[in-house]
BASE-918873 format. One record per residue: residue number from 1; z, x, y of N, C-alpha, C in turn. Coordinates in steps of 0.1 Angstrom, whole numbers. Layout:
BEGIN
nr_nzz_nxx_nyy_cazz_caxx_cayy_czz_cxx_cyy
NUM_Z_X_Y_Z_X_Y_Z_X_Y
...
END
This chain:
BEGIN
nr_nzz_nxx_nyy_cazz_caxx_cayy_czz_cxx_cyy
1_-68_-281_224_-75_-272_216_-80_-278_203
2_-92_-276_200_-98_-281_188_-92_-275_176
3_-87_-284_167_-81_-279_154_-90_-270_146
4_-103_-272_147_-113_-265_138_-119_-253_145
5_-114_-249_156_-119_-237_164_-116_-225_156
6_-125_-215_156_-123_-202_149_-112_-195_156
7_-103_-189_148_-91_-183_153_-95_-169_159
8_-86_-165_168_-88_-151_174_-74_-144_173
9_-75_-131_170_-63_-123_169_-54_-125_157
10_-60_-130_146_-53_-132_134_-56_-122_123
11_-62_-111_127_-65_-101_118_-78_-104_110
12_-86_-113_116_-99_-116_109_-108_-104_109
13_-112_-99_97_-120_-87_96_-133_-89_103
14_-138_-79_110_-152_-80_116_-163_-82_105
15_-173_-89_108_-183_-93_99_-190_-80_93
16_-192_-70_101_-198_-58_96_-190_-51_86
17_-176_-51_87_-167_-45_78_-167_-53_65
18_-168_-67_66_-169_-75_54_-182_-72_46
19_-193_-71_53_-206_-68_46_-205_-54_39
20_-200_-44_47_-199_-30_41_-190_-29_29
21_-180_-38_28_-171_-37_17_-174_-47_6
22_-185_-54_7_-188_-64_-3_-188_-60_-17
23_-195_-49_-20_-196_-44_-34_-181_-41_-40
24_-173_-35_-32_-159_-32_-36_-151_-45_-37
25_-154_-55_-28_-147_-68_-29_-150_-75_-42
26_-163_-76_-46_-167_-82_-58_-161_-76_-70
27_-161_-62_-70_-155_-55_-81_-140_-57_-82
28_-133_-58_-71_-118_-60_-71_-114_-75_-74
29_-124_-84_-72_-121_-98_-74_-131_-106_-82
30_-131_-102_-95_-141_-109_-104_-137_-124_-106
31_-146_-132_-109_-144_-146_-112_-132_-148_-121
32_-123_-157_-118_-111_-159_-126_-99_-152_-120
33_-100_-143_-111_-89_-136_-106_-80_-145_-97
34_-67_-144_-99_-58_-151_-91_-56_-144_-78
35_-56_-151_-67_-54_-145_-54_-44_-152_-46
36_-38_-145_-36_-29_-151_-26_-34_-146_-12
37_-33_-155_-3_-37_-151_11_-32_-160_21
38_-37_-158_34_-33_-165_45_-45_-173_51
39_-43_-186_54_-53_-193_60_-56_-188_75
40_-68_-183_77_-72_-177_90_-82_-186_98
41_-87_-196_91_-97_-205_98_-97_-218_91
42_-98_-229_99_-100_-243_93_-113_-248_99
43_-121_-254_90_-133_-260_94_-133_-274_86
44_-142_-283_91_-143_-296_84_-147_-294_69
45_-154_-283_66_-158_-281_52_-149_-273_43
46_-138_-268_49_-128_-260_41_-120_-251_49
47_-113_-241_42_-105_-232_49_-109_-217_45
48_-108_-209_55_-111_-194_53_-98_-187_51
49_-98_-178_42_-85_-172_37_-87_-156_38
50_-78_-150_44_-77_-135_43_-69_-132_30
51_-76_-125_21_-70_-123_8_-62_-111_8
52_-49_-112_3_-40_-101_3_-44_-90_-7
53_-42_-78_-3_-45_-67_-12_-59_-62_-13
54_-68_-68_-6_-82_-64_-7_-87_-64_7
55_-89_-51_13_-93_-50_26_-107_-57_29
56_-108_-63_40_-120_-70_45_-125_-81_36
57_-117_-86_27_-121_-97_18_-118_-111_25
58_-128_-119_26_-126_-133_32_-130_-143_21
59_-121_-152_19_-123_-163_9_-126_-176_16
60_-132_-185_9_-134_-198_14_-131_-208_3
61_-122_-217_6_-119_-229_-2_-125_-241_4
62_-136_-246_-3_-143_-257_3_-137_-271_-2
63_-139_-281_7_-133_-294_4_-139_-301_-8
64_-150_-296_-13_-156_-302_-25_-147_-301_-37
65_-138_-292_-37_-129_-291_-49_-115_-295_-45
66_-113_-302_-33_-100_-307_-29_-99_-321_-33
67_-88_-325_-40_-85_-339_-43_-85_-347_-30
68_-89_-360_-31_-91_-368_-19_-77_-372_-12
69_-66_-371_-20_-53_-375_-14_-46_-363_-7
70_-53_-351_-7_-46_-340_0_-53_-336_13
71_-47_-328_21_-52_-324_34_-54_-308_33
72_-63_-303_42_-65_-289_43_-52_-282_46
73_-49_-270_41_-37_-263_45_-38_-259_60
74_-26_-257_66_-25_-254_80_-29_-240_83
75_-32_-237_95_-35_-223_99_-22_-215_97
76_-24_-203_91_-12_-194_89_-5_-197_76
77_-9_-208_69_-2_-211_56_-6_-200_45
78_4_-197_37_1_-189_25_-4_-198_14
79_-15_-194_8_-20_-202_-3_-23_-193_-15
80_-25_-199_-26_-28_-192_-38_-40_-200_-45
81_-48_-192_-52_-59_-198_-59_-65_-189_-69
82_-77_-192_-73_-85_-183_-82_-99_-183_-77
83_-105_-171_-80_-119_-169_-76_-128_-177_-85
84_-137_-185_-79_-147_-193_-87_-161_-189_-85
85_-164_-180_-75_-178_-177_-72_-178_-166_-62
86_-189_-159_-61_-192_-149_-50_-204_-153_-43
87_-204_-155_-30_-215_-159_-22_-221_-147_-16
88_-231_-140_-22_-236_-128_-17_-243_-129_-4
89_-249_-141_-1_-257_-142_11_-248_-142_24
90_-235_-145_23_-226_-144_34_-213_-137_31
91_-213_-130_20_-201_-121_16_-188_-129_16
92_-188_-141_10_-176_-149_9_-172_-150_-6
93_-159_-149_-8_-153_-151_-21_-149_-166_-21
94_-156_-174_-30_-152_-188_-31_-140_-190_-40
95_-131_-198_-35_-117_-199_-41_-114_-214_-43
96_-108_-217_-54_-102_-230_-57_-87_-228_-56
97_-81_-236_-47_-67_-234_-45_-59_-240_-56
98_-48_-234_-60_-39_-239_-70_-35_-253_-68
99_-31_-257_-56_-27_-271_-53_-38_-281_-55
100_-51_-276_-55_-62_-285_-58_-66_-285_-72
101_-61_-277_-80_-65_-275_-94_-55_-284_-103
102_-58_-296_-104_-50_-305_-112_-59_-315_-119
103_-54_-321_-130_-62_-331_-137_-66_-343_-128
104_-78_-348_-130_-82_-360_-123_-75_-372_-127
END
């Protein structure tokens, strides 16, 4: 099985529910908000995170903010981070993980 395959059955919110909840998601998670969640998808460009406490919120931590000596968190891992941006075009909350937030 391909490590980067999209997961099934992990409580991934349907895309229409994510879009319908987007205004509420942005209001609940302003830039700078600390979040905790579970890794629900791994791709070569980063990890998708189901954010705890906010229905239908999907976060994305992209590898561009990951130190080169670290690896992507595993599927199902609990991660923590902070909101750094809202991507309105695809209703994603951009997140920088705490473990990636260290001095260069």
